[in-house]
Structures are given as structure tokens and as C-alpha cells.
C-alpha positions in Angstrom: 32.6 37.6 -71.6 33.1 35.4 -68.5 34.8 32.1 -67.6 32.5 30.6 -65.0 35.1 30.9 -62.3 33.3 32.4 -59.3 35.3 35.2 -57.6 33.1 35.8 -54.5 29.7 35.2 -53.0 27.6 38.3 -52.5 24.5 38.7 -50.2 21.4 40.4 -51.4 20.8 43.3 -49.0 18.0 45.3 -50.6 15.4 44.7 -53.3 13.5 47.6 -54.9 10.8 47.2 -57.6 10.4 50.0 -60.2 7.7 49.2 -62.8 8.7 45.8 -64.2 12.3 46.2 -63.2 14.0 45.1 -60.0 17.0 46.8 -58.5 19.1 44.4 -56.4 21.7 45.7 -53.9 24.5 43.2 -53.2 27.0 43.3 -50.3 30.2 41.7 -51.5 34.0 41.6 -51.0 34.5 42.8 -54.6 32.1 45.8 -54.5 34.9 48.2 -53.6 36.7 47.3 -56.8 33.7 47.9 -59.1 32.6 51.0 -61.0 29.4 52.1 -62.6 28.8 50.6 -66.1 30.8 47.4 -65.4 29.3 44.1 -66.4 29.2 41.6 -63.5 27.9 38.0 -63.7 25.4 37.4 -60.9 24.5 33.6 -60.7 25.6 33.6 -64.3 23.5 36.6 -65.4 25.4 39.5 -66.9 24.1 42.7 -65.2 25.3 46.3 -65.3 26.5 48.0 -62.1 24.3 51.2 -61.7 25.6 52.2 -58.2 28.5 51.2 -56.0 30.4 52.0 -52.9 33.0 50.4 -50.6 30.8 47.5 -49.5 27.9 47.1 -51.9 26.8 47.6 -55.5 23.4 47.8 -57.2 22.3 46.2 -60.5 19.0 46.3 -62.4 17.2 43.3 -63.8 14.6 43.9 -66.6 11.5 41.7 -67.1 13.2 39.6 -69.8 16.0 38.7 -67.4 13.5 37.9 -64.6 11.5 35.6 -66.8 14.5 33.6 -68.1 16.5 33.4 -64.8 16.1 32.6 -61.1 16.6 36.3 -60.1 12.9 36.8 -59.4 13.2 34.3 -56.5 15.9 36.2 -54.8 15.1 37.5 -51.3 17.1 39.7 -48.9 19.8 37.3 -47.6 20.1 35.2 -50.8 23.7 34.2 -51.7 24.8 35.1 -55.2 27.8 33.9 -57.2 29.8 36.8 -58.6 32.3 37.1 -61.4 33.8 40.1 -63.0 34.3 40.0 -66.8 37.3 38.4 -68.4 40.3 40.7 -69.1 42.1 40.2 -72.4 45.3 38.2 -71.7 43.9 36.4 -68.6 43.9 32.6 -68.3 40.6 31.0 -69.3 40.3 28.6 -66.4 36.7 27.7 -67.0 35.1 28.0 -70.4 33.6 30.8 -72.6 30.5 32.1 -70.8 28.5 35.0 -72.1 26.3 35.8 -69.1 23.2 35.2 -71.2 21.2 32.6 -69.4 19.2 30.2 -71.6 16.8 28.9 -69.0 16.4 27.6 -65.5 16.7 24.0 -64.3 15.3 22.3 -61.2 17.7 20.4 -58.9 16.1 16.9 -58.7 18.9 15.2 -56.8 21.7 16.1 -54.4 23.9 13.1 -53.6 26.6 13.2 -51.0 29.5 11.2 -52.3 31.6 11.3 -49.0 33.9 14.1 -50.1 32.1 15.5 -53.1 28.5 16.0 -54.2 26.7 15.0 -57.4 23.8 17.3 -58.4 21.3 16.4 -61.0 19.2 19.0 -62.8 16.2 18.8 -65.1 15.6 21.5 -67.7 13.1 22.1 -70.5 13.6 19.9 -73.6 14.3 22.2 -76.5 16.6 22.3 -79.5 19.9 24.0 -78.4 19.5 22.9 -74.8 22.3 20.4 -75.3 24.7 18.8 -72.9 27.4 16.1 -73.6 29.3 14.0 -71.1 32.7 15.7 -70.3 31.4 18.9 -71.9 31.0 22.3 -70.2 27.8 23.8 -68.6 27.4 27.0 -66.7 25.2 26.5 -63.6 24.5 29.6 -61.5 27.6 31.2 -63.1 29.8 28.3 -62.3 31.7 26.5 -65.1 31.2 22.8 -64.5 31.9 19.5 -66.4 28.9 17.3 -67.2 29.2 13.8 -65.8 25.9 12.4 -67.0 23.9 13.7 -69.9 20.2 13.1 -70.9 17.8 14.8 -73.3 16.4 17.1 -70.5 18.7 16.4 -67.6 22.3 16.2 -66.6 24.5 15.7 -63.6 27.7 17.5 -62.3 30.2 16.6 -59.6 31.1 19.3 -57.2 34.4 19.2 -55.3 34.6 20.6 -51.7 36.3 23.8 -52.7 33.6 24.7 -55.2 30.9 23.6 -52.8 32.2 26.0 -50.1 33.1 28.9 -52.3 29.9 29.1 -54.4 26.2 29.0 -53.5 26.1 25.3 -54.1 26.4 24.7 -50.4 22.9 26.1 -49.9 21.3 24.5 -53.0 18.7 21.9 -52.2 16.4 19.6 -54.2 13.5 21.5 -55.7 15.3 24.8 -56.1 16.0 26.4 -59.5 19.4 27.4 -61.0 20.4 29.4 -64.0 21.8 27.5 -67.0 23.9 28.7 -69.9 24.6 26.0 -72.4 28.0 25.9 -74.1 28.1 28.6 -76.8 30.3 26.4 -79.1 27.8 23.6 -78.9 24.9 26.0 -79.7 26.7 27.3 -82.8 27.6 23.8 -84.0 24.0 22.6 -83.6 22.7 25.6 -85.5 25.2 25.1 -88.4 24.2 21.4 -88.5 20.5 22.2 -88.7 20.9 25.0 -91.3 
């Protein structure tokens, strides 16, 4: 379980294919604190640490993960939002995030608001892919508040701190991000349709 509060930005330093799996090595300021078998969110995707040392750690993405996320588009040098799992008793500063990405969305607009930015994303139209204004959404592992909501699109406003301390500063129109819709909304929708 995560909160969508990004702790650090990692840099992909090595990519190794093995069958349908991909092993990603990430250089990061939190790698020294990790241990093998820990779950770490990488752009919102929960991945298990399979190797680590003082400056880098390695995780493995299986085919299912590659299909449902933007990990397959990573290259050496890609910036990755990182978050360690929530400790019992910690403050929940974002919202409940599982690290189970639902789909990807395309950035269709990036608007500079002279001190903040508004990003608009378009996603597949499916039951369960639900956003509501002032509700929570997890974009590339970042807990955000929806400011505009449509059937297959939504917008979020990004403050300067979030822009600088996540990979939003490199996100451009046409690129894809990982989405995890609010788990409470998904359960409520399922109960309503049962």
C-alpha cells in the first residue's frame, strides 16, 4: 500500500530483457535504504526489489505489467517517480494507492498557468475508469486532485514543488502516464452495479 507521495526521482541506468520480462536498474537516492523483496512504487507500479546496493536497485517487470503500464517505453536515462510502501502508523498525506496500475493515459494538454501547470489526460472509456472533480487520482505514482472530470479525460493542477520533485517537469503532450483510479470509487461503483 502506498500514498502517492513521491519520495525521490530515480534514473534508469540499465535495461535487460529476459524472455518476456524486463529487469530495470534504477539509480536513486533511496536505493541504499532498500532491501531485497521490498515493494517499491515506480511511476505508480508496485515492483519487487530483486537486487540492490548503495546507489542502485533492480526490479523486474513481467509482460502483464508492461502491457498495462508505461514501463515498456522506459529507456536508459528515463526519470522514475519512487515511493516506498506505507508504514503502519505513518500519516496518509496522499490517498490509498495500491500500486496496481489500471491503464495508461495520454497527455493531451500542458498549460502553463504562470506559477502552476494544468495537465489534461485522455484515457480509455471503460466502466471503473471513473474520476470525479475534487476526487483523487494517481498519475505516475503521484497522488493528485482532479480539477476537471470527463467520461474519458480529466485535468490536474500541479504546484511548483510537485512539478520539480516528480517527473512532471519532463512530461510533454503526447506522452503516456500510468493511472490508478481511486480504489474507493472502484468498490462503490462495483457495489452499485451488483
